[in-house]
C-alpha positions as CSV (number, residue, x, y, z in Angstrom):
1,M,22.1,17.7,-12.5
2,S,22.1,18.7,-16.1
3,G,19.2,20.3,-18.0
4,R,18.2,17.2,-19.8
5,R,18.5,14.8,-16.9
6,A,16.5,17.2,-14.7
7,E,13.7,17.4,-17.5
8,A,13.8,13.4,-17.5
9,A,13.5,13.3,-13.7
10,R,10.6,15.7,-13.8
11,N,8.9,13.9,-16.6
12,D,9.5,10.6,-14.8
13,G,7.8,12.0,-11.6
14,L,4.9,13.2,-13.5
15,I,4.5,10.0,-15.5
16,L,4.5,7.9,-12.2
17,E,2.0,10.4,-10.4
18,A,-0.3,10.3,-13.6
19,A,0.0,6.5,-13.8
20,R,-1.2,6.1,-9.9
21,E,-4.0,8.1,-10.8
22,V,-5.1,6.7,-13.9
23,F,-4.8,3.1,-12.9
24,V,-6.1,3.1,-9.4
25,A,-9.2,4.7,-11.0
26,D,-9.4,2.3,-13.7
27,P,-6.9,-0.7,-13.8
28,K,-7.9,-1.3,-17.5
29,A,-7.0,2.3,-18.8
30,P,-4.7,2.5,-21.8
31,I,-1.1,3.7,-21.2
32,S,-2.2,6.7,-23.5
33,A,-4.3,8.0,-20.6
34,V,-1.3,8.1,-18.5
35,S,0.6,10.2,-21.2
36,E,-2.4,12.5,-21.5
37,R,-2.8,12.9,-17.9
38,A,1.2,13.7,-17.4
39,G,1.2,16.2,-20.2
40,V,4.2,14.3,-21.8
41,G,4.5,12.7,-25.2
42,I,3.7,8.8,-25.7
43,G,7.1,8.5,-27.0
44,A,8.8,10.1,-23.9
45,L,6.7,7.5,-21.7
46,Y,7.7,4.5,-23.7
47,R,11.5,5.5,-23.3
48,R,11.1,5.1,-19.7
49,Y,8.5,2.1,-19.7
50,G,8.4,-0.3,-22.5
51,S,4.9,-1.5,-21.7
52,K,1.9,-0.9,-19.3
53,E,3.0,-3.9,-17.4
54,D,6.4,-2.2,-16.6
55,L,4.7,0.7,-15.4
56,L,2.6,-1.1,-13.3
57,R,5.4,-3.0,-11.7
58,R,7.0,0.3,-11.1
59,L,4.1,1.6,-9.3
60,C,4.0,-1.4,-7.2
61,A,7.6,-1.7,-6.4
62,D,7.6,2.0,-5.2
63,G,4.5,1.3,-3.1
64,L,6.1,-1.5,-1.7
65,G,9.4,0.6,-0.7
66,I,7.0,3.1,1.0
67,Y,5.4,0.4,2.9
68,I,8.6,-1.4,4.1
69,A,10.1,2.2,5.2
70,A,6.7,2.8,7.5
71,V,7.3,-0.7,9.1
72,E,11.0,-0.1,9.6
73,E,10.2,3.3,11.2
74,A,7.8,1.7,13.7
75,L,10.2,-1.0,14.6
76,A,12.8,1.5,15.1
77,D,10.5,3.2,17.7
78,E,11.7,1.7,21.1
79,G,8.8,3.6,22.9
80,D,5.3,2.3,23.7
81,P,4.5,-0.5,21.1
82,W,0.9,0.4,20.7
83,K,1.6,3.8,19.8
84,A,4.5,2.7,17.4
85,F,1.8,0.4,15.7
86,T,-0.8,2.9,15.4
87,G,1.6,5.3,13.9
88,F,2.6,2.8,11.2
89,M,-1.2,2.3,10.5
90,L,-1.7,6.1,10.0
91,R,1.5,6.5,7.7
92,V,0.3,3.5,5.6
93,V,-3.2,5.0,5.2
94,D,-1.9,8.5,4.4
95,A,0.5,7.1,1.9
96,D,-2.5,5.1,0.3
97,T,-0.2,2.0,-0.6
98,P,-3.0,-0.3,0.1
99,S,-5.0,1.0,-2.9
100,L,-2.4,-0.3,-5.3
101,T,-3.1,-4.0,-3.9
102,L,-6.7,-3.3,-4.0
103,R,-6.7,-2.2,-7.4
104,L,-3.6,-3.8,-9.3
105,A,-3.3,-7.2,-7.9
106,G,-3.6,-9.7,-10.7
107,T,-3.5,-7.2,-13.6
108,F,0.3,-7.7,-14.2
109,T,3.0,-10.5,-13.7
110,P,5.2,-9.7,-10.8
111,T,8.9,-10.1,-10.9
112,D,11.2,-11.9,-8.5
113,E,12.3,-8.8,-7.2
114,L,8.6,-7.7,-6.3
115,Y,8.1,-11.0,-4.5
116,R,11.2,-10.6,-2.6
117,D,10.1,-7.1,-1.4
118,S,6.7,-8.6,-0.6
119,Q,8.5,-11.3,1.3
120,R,10.6,-8.9,3.2
121,A,7.4,-6.7,3.9
122,Q,5.5,-9.7,5.3
123,E,8.5,-10.5,7.6
124,L,8.9,-6.8,9.0
125,N,4.8,-7.2,9.5
126,M,5.1,-10.1,11.5
127,R,7.8,-8.8,13.8
128,L,5.9,-5.5,14.2
129,F,2.6,-7.5,15.0
130,E,4.4,-9.8,17.4
131,R,6.0,-7.2,19.3
132,T,2.7,-5.2,19.7
133,R,1.0,-8.4,20.6
134,A,3.5,-9.4,23.0
135,A,2.9,-5.9,25.0
136,G,-0.7,-7.0,25.3
137,A,-2.0,-4.3,23.0
138,I,-3.7,-6.4,20.3
139,R,-6.7,-8.4,21.0
140,P,-5.8,-12.2,20.9
141,D,-7.8,-13.2,18.3
142,V,-6.7,-10.9,15.4
143,E,-3.8,-12.2,13.3
144,V,-1.0,-10.4,11.3
145,D,-2.8,-11.1,7.8
146,D,-6.0,-9.4,9.2
147,I,-4.1,-6.1,9.0
148,A,-3.6,-6.5,5.3
149,L,-7.3,-6.7,4.6
150,L,-8.3,-4.1,7.1
151,L,-6.0,-1.7,5.5
152,E,-7.5,-2.4,1.8
153,Q,-11.0,-1.6,3.4
154,L,-9.8,1.6,4.5
155,A,-8.3,2.1,1.0
156,A,-11.7,1.4,-0.4
157,V,-13.0,4.6,1.2
158,R,-13.0,7.0,-1.6
159,V,-15.4,10.1,-2.0
160,G,-13.7,12.0,-4.7
161,D,-12.5,15.0,-2.7
162,E,-9.0,14.0,-1.6
163,E,-9.2,16.0,1.6
164,R,-12.7,14.5,2.3
165,T,-11.5,11.0,1.6
166,Q,-8.6,11.3,4.2
167,Q,-11.0,12.7,7.0
168,L,-13.2,9.7,6.6
169,R,-10.3,7.2,6.2
170,H,-8.9,8.7,9.8
171,R,-12.3,8.4,11.1
172,Y,-12.5,4.7,10.3
173,L,-8.9,4.0,11.2
174,A,-9.8,5.2,14.6
175,L,-12.8,2.8,14.9
176,L,-10.5,0.0,13.4
177,L,-7.7,0.4,16.0
178,D,-10.2,0.6,19.0
179,A,-11.6,-2.5,17.6
180,I,-8.7,-4.5,17.4
181,H,-7.1,-2.9,20.8
182,T,-7.6,-5.0,23.9
183,P,-9.7,-5.6,26.0
184,A,-12.1,-7.3,23.5
185,E,-15.7,-8.3,24.7
186,S,-16.3,-10.7,21.9
187,R,-14.6,-13.1,19.8
188,L,-14.3,-12.7,16.0
189,P,-16.1,-15.4,13.8
190,G,-14.2,-17.5,11.4
191,P,-10.6,-17.9,10.9
192,P,-8.5,-15.1,10.0
193,P,-6.9,-14.8,6.3
194,R,-4.1,-16.9,5.2
195,W,-1.1,-15.4,3.7
196,E,-1.6,-17.8,0.6
197,E,-5.0,-16.3,0.1
198,I,-3.7,-12.8,0.1
199,D,-0.8,-13.4,-2.0
200,R,-2.6,-15.6,-4.5
201,R,-4.4,-12.4,-5.8
202,W,-1.3,-11.3,-7.8
203,T,-1.1,-14.5,-10.0
204,T,-5.0,-15.2,-10.4
């Protein structure tokens, strides 16, 4: 990679890392805050992303890519279905992709490509969930769309210090996994969320 291309790639990485930090903390922050956090000129940022919406779309596209890879890795694991499922949950929690949904849903207009990736992620979710449930490892009153909102609840755990935040998320993930694992001594109240309810947040 030439010197200019290497510098451009480095700057792009800095911009995306800064954008995630800035917009997860405050989705209404101006794009200039990203430039300042990244330590690059506003002109360099706009050469890569023509608007704040473009940058938000890139962040969510990258997050979806990470999420899809995590589900595919779990589906490729032909060992114990419950261990594959819990490994998937841990990877998603550590990658913190649910924070993007939690903070950025409804703040920009998704593209057709994002909708396709989202549908792909949901199809993979259903395959992984149904395989795990077919193995008798998930309580029968939990549905696939419960998982998305449970992951968002874990993403809401944030105490400032990154290491401590991760410790607490792992703690509550363990509690969550125990709660959805069989056997269950009670039934959950109310119906599970519908995919339409989850998806609607990106357009309202």
